[in-house]
Structure formats: C-alpha cells, structure tokens
C-alpha positions as CSV (number, residue, x, y, z in Angstrom):
1,M,86.5,76.0,95.4
2,T,85.6,77.9,98.3
3,Q,85.4,81.1,96.3
4,P,86.8,82.4,92.8
5,C,90.3,82.1,91.6
6,T,92.2,85.5,91.5
7,V,94.9,87.5,90.6
8,A,97.8,89.6,91.1
9,R,100.9,91.0,89.2
10,Y,100.5,87.5,86.6
11,V,100.1,85.1,89.9
12,Y,96.8,83.3,90.0
13,T,95.6,82.1,92.7
14,C,92.8,79.2,93.3
15,Q,91.6,77.9,97.5
16,L,90.3,74.9,97.8
17,T,89.2,73.0,100.0
18,K,88.9,69.4,100.5
19,S,86.0,67.0,102.0
20,D,88.3,65.9,104.9
21,G,88.5,69.8,105.4
22,T,92.4,70.5,104.4
23,R,93.0,73.7,102.9
24,M,95.0,73.7,99.7
25,L,96.4,77.0,97.8
26,A,96.7,76.4,93.6
27,V,99.0,78.7,92.0
28,W,100.5,79.6,88.8
29,H,102.5,82.8,87.1
30,T,101.1,83.2,83.6
31,G,103.9,85.5,82.5
32,M,106.6,82.4,82.8
33,F,107.4,80.7,80.0
34,C,108.9,76.8,79.1
35,E,110.6,76.9,76.1
36,G,112.5,72.8,75.0
37,G,111.8,71.5,78.2
38,L,112.9,74.6,80.6
39,C,110.6,76.9,82.7
40,S,111.2,80.3,83.6
41,H,110.5,80.8,87.6
42,V,110.2,83.2,90.5
43,S,109.9,83.4,94.0
44,Y,106.8,83.0,95.8
45,A,106.3,83.9,99.7
46,V,104.0,81.0,100.6
47,P,100.9,82.2,102.9
48,S,101.2,80.7,107.2
49,G,99.8,77.7,107.4
50,F,101.3,75.6,103.8
51,N,103.7,73.2,105.1
52,S,103.9,70.7,101.4
53,Y,103.2,71.0,97.3
54,L,102.4,68.9,94.8
55,D,103.9,69.8,91.4
56,L,102.5,68.4,88.0
57,A,104.1,65.4,88.4
58,N,101.9,64.6,91.7
59,L,105.7,64.8,93.4
60,R,104.9,65.7,97.1
61,R,107.9,68.6,97.9
62,T,108.4,70.4,101.7
63,V,108.1,73.9,102.1
64,K,111.9,75.1,103.3
65,G,111.6,78.7,104.2
66,R,108.7,80.6,103.1
67,F,109.1,81.1,99.7
68,V,108.4,77.8,96.9
69,W,109.1,78.8,92.9
70,I,106.3,79.3,91.1
71,G,106.1,79.3,86.6
72,A,103.5,78.5,84.1
73,K,103.0,75.6,85.1
74,P,100.6,75.3,88.7
75,I,101.5,74.1,91.9
76,L,99.3,72.7,94.8
77,L,99.9,74.4,98.6
78,L,98.7,72.2,101.4
79,A,97.9,73.1,104.5
80,S,99.3,71.7,108.1
81,T,95.9,71.6,109.3
82,R,92.3,71.3,108.1
83,T,90.0,74.4,108.7
84,N,88.5,72.6,111.7
85,G,92.1,72.8,113.6
86,A,92.6,69.5,112.8
87,K,96.2,68.0,111.9
88,T,96.5,66.3,108.4
89,Q,98.5,63.2,107.2
90,H,100.6,64.2,104.4
91,S,102.8,61.1,102.9
92,F,106.5,61.8,101.9
93,N,108.3,59.6,99.4
94,A,112.2,60.6,99.8
95,Q,113.4,59.0,97.0
96,R,111.0,61.0,95.0
97,E,111.6,64.1,97.3
98,S,115.8,63.4,95.9
99,R,115.0,63.5,92.3
100,N,112.9,66.1,92.0
101,A,115.6,68.6,93.6
102,T,118.1,67.0,91.5
103,R,115.6,68.3,88.6
104,D,115.2,71.4,89.4
105,S,118.6,72.2,90.3
106,Q,119.4,71.5,86.4
107,V,117.3,74.1,85.6
108,P,119.5,77.0,84.7
109,L,116.8,79.7,83.3
110,P,117.3,82.6,84.9
111,S,114.6,84.1,87.8
112,K,113.4,87.2,89.5
113,A,112.2,88.1,92.9
114,L,108.7,89.0,93.6
115,S,106.8,89.9,96.4
116,L,103.3,89.7,96.7
117,R,102.3,92.1,99.5
C-alpha cells in the first residue's frame, strides 16, 4: 500500500502499487449488502488513468465510460500506465468478459447513484 485506506460516504478506497509500478485502487461500499446471491450496488466515478478492474472471482472487465458499479464486495481498479509512465499490458479473456456481463445483467436489486468529489 502506498498510503492508508480512506473512507468517504461509506466508500472505502485503498491505493496499491505493484512491484512493476502498476497503480491499483481497491474500492467497495460498506452501505451495500448481499442476500441470497444478489448484491446491491451504486455507481462510482472511476478516477482518471484506470481502464479495467478485477472482481473477487478474478474476472477482468474493461471500464466503459467513467463509471463502474461497486458494492459490498471490493473491486480492484487497474491503471493503464505504471508510476514510471510505461504502459501496462493487461491480458483479456473475451469469453469470461461476456459471461460476467450476463451475470451482472441478472442482478435485479435497485441501485442508487453516488457521486464522490
């Protein structure tokens, strides 16, 4: 960890850096819950420089637009460049991406928008 985790409006963030300089940001919302396999979630504005993320199943997803869904289960945002400015190479598995997108579309719990500034 490069610094202590922070919390704002139930959203915890922890900045991390891999040994190769890749920046990462763990994010989760303690006000959300999971019940019966379904989880509530809110929209989170992704800081600039992060282009993909991993979930707890280690499935990599591309950040599309500026927002991702976060909930009680943390995600790990991955930066597109290292701290030294070099581009990172993230592997991508299209079959996993498609399967994960289908799973997420089946979550019927209501969500609410969250704006952190």
